C-alpha positions as CSV (number, residue, x, y, z in Angstrom):
1,M,-78.1,42.2,186.0
2,T,-81.5,42.4,184.4
3,T,-82.0,45.1,181.8
4,F,-85.1,47.1,181.3
5,T,-85.6,45.5,177.8
6,S,-85.2,42.0,179.1
7,K,-87.6,42.6,182.0
8,T,-90.1,44.1,179.5
9,S,-89.8,41.1,177.3
10,E,-90.3,38.8,180.3
11,I,-93.5,40.5,181.4
12,V,-94.9,40.5,177.9
13,E,-94.0,36.8,177.5
14,K,-95.9,35.9,180.7
15,A,-98.9,37.8,179.5
16,K,-98.8,35.9,176.1
17,M,-98.6,32.6,177.9
18,L,-101.8,33.5,179.8
19,F,-103.8,35.2,176.9
20,G,-102.0,34.6,173.6
21,K,-104.6,32.3,172.1
22,Q,-107.5,34.6,173.2
23,V,-105.7,37.6,171.6
24,D,-105.2,35.7,168.3
25,V,-109.0,35.3,168.2
26,I,-109.9,38.8,169.1
27,I,-107.6,40.7,166.7
28,R,-109.3,38.9,163.8
29,Q,-112.8,40.1,164.7
30,E,-113.4,43.8,164.8
31,Q,-116.5,43.3,166.9
32,K,-114.5,41.5,169.6
33,V,-112.0,44.4,169.6
34,V,-114.9,46.9,170.0
35,E,-116.2,44.8,173.0
36,L,-112.7,44.7,174.5
37,V,-112.3,48.5,174.2
38,Q,-115.8,49.0,175.9
39,N,-114.7,46.7,178.8
40,V,-111.5,48.6,179.1
41,G,-113.4,51.8,179.3
42,K,-115.7,50.5,182.0
43,R,-112.6,49.4,184.0
44,L,-111.0,52.8,183.6
45,L,-114.2,54.4,185.0
46,K,-114.0,52.2,188.1
47,L,-110.4,53.4,188.6
48,A,-111.2,57.1,188.0
49,H,-111.3,57.8,191.7
50,N,-107.7,56.7,192.3
51,P,-105.2,59.4,191.2
52,K,-102.2,57.0,191.5
53,V,-103.7,54.5,189.1
54,Q,-105.3,57.2,186.9
55,K,-101.9,58.6,186.0
56,L,-100.7,55.2,184.9
57,T,-103.6,54.6,182.7
58,A,-102.7,57.2,180.1
59,P,-101.0,54.5,177.9
60,I,-104.3,52.6,177.9
61,Q,-106.1,55.7,176.6
62,V,-103.5,56.0,173.8
63,F,-104.0,52.3,172.9
64,I,-107.7,52.9,172.7
65,R,-107.2,55.8,170.3
66,M,-104.7,53.8,168.2
67,I,-107.2,50.9,167.9
68,K,-110.0,53.3,166.9
69,A,-107.8,55.0,164.3
70,H,-106.7,51.6,163.0
71,F,-110.2,50.2,162.5
72,G,-111.5,53.5,161.3
73,G,-108.8,53.4,158.5
74,Q,-107.2,56.6,159.5
75,H,-104.0,55.3,160.9
76,K,-103.1,51.6,160.3
77,M,-100.7,49.7,162.4
78,A,-99.0,46.3,161.9
79,L,-101.0,43.3,163.0
80,S,-98.3,42.4,165.4
81,S,-98.6,45.8,167.1
82,L,-102.4,45.4,167.3
83,G,-101.9,42.1,168.9
84,M,-99.6,43.5,171.5
85,I,-102.0,46.3,172.3
86,V,-104.9,43.8,172.5
87,L,-102.8,41.6,174.8
88,A,-102.2,44.5,177.2
89,M,-105.9,45.4,177.2
90,V,-107.1,41.8,177.7
91,Y,-104.6,41.4,180.6
92,F,-106.0,44.7,182.1
93,V,-109.6,43.6,182.0
94,S,-109.1,40.0,183.0
95,P,-109.7,39.0,186.6
96,I,-107.3,36.1,186.0
97,D,-103.7,37.3,186.1
98,L,-100.5,37.0,188.1
99,I,-101.7,39.2,191.0
100,P,-105.4,39.1,191.7
101,D,-107.1,42.5,191.2
102,F,-109.1,42.2,194.5
103,L,-105.8,43.1,196.3
104,G,-106.5,46.8,195.5
105,I,-103.6,48.9,194.2
106,F,-101.2,45.9,194.4
107,G,-103.6,43.9,192.2
108,F,-103.3,46.4,189.5
109,A,-99.5,46.4,189.6
110,D,-99.1,43.5,187.3
111,D,-101.8,44.9,184.9
112,L,-100.1,48.2,184.7
113,S,-96.7,46.5,184.3
114,V,-98.0,44.6,181.2
115,I,-99.5,47.8,179.8
116,L,-96.2,49.8,180.4
117,A,-94.1,46.9,179.0
118,V,-96.2,46.9,175.8
119,Y,-96.0,50.7,175.6
120,A,-92.3,50.5,175.9
121,K,-92.0,47.8,173.2
122,L,-94.2,49.8,170.9
123,K,-92.6,53.2,171.8
124,D,-91.6,54.1,168.2
125,E,-95.1,53.2,166.8
126,V,-96.8,55.0,169.7
127,D,-94.6,58.1,169.0
128,Q,-95.5,58.0,165.3
129,F,-99.2,57.7,166.2
130,L,-99.1,60.6,168.7
131,E,-97.3,62.7,166.0
132,W,-99.9,61.8,163.4
133,E,-102.7,62.6,166.0
134,R,-101.2,66.1,166.7
135,T,-101.3,66.9,162.9
136,Q,-105.0,66.0,162.6
């Protein structure tokens, strides 16, 4: 029987195989991260009309705020966590992934599974960030 944790790890590992090298380059260049966040924002706008997808994009919005706080110096995170978040975002905006995005809602299923898997892996750090955010 596959556990949630092992399934989450499997999803993240597949995403790393596809985009790991690209993520390593992006996280070392703040301007590349800014461009990625802008591309994610554009993609979210395209999905705004779909309420089913919109509910599932909340973790992406948290990731964007975490990145902005990190690079703004207000709430730093570990480089490994930044890498995981960037991985999820690269996967989300990339047209090349396990299920092509042109397949509509089904095409977003793998994108959202990667995002949710990263969110689950970073749950403690996300919770700390959200608590910090509430106190600001």
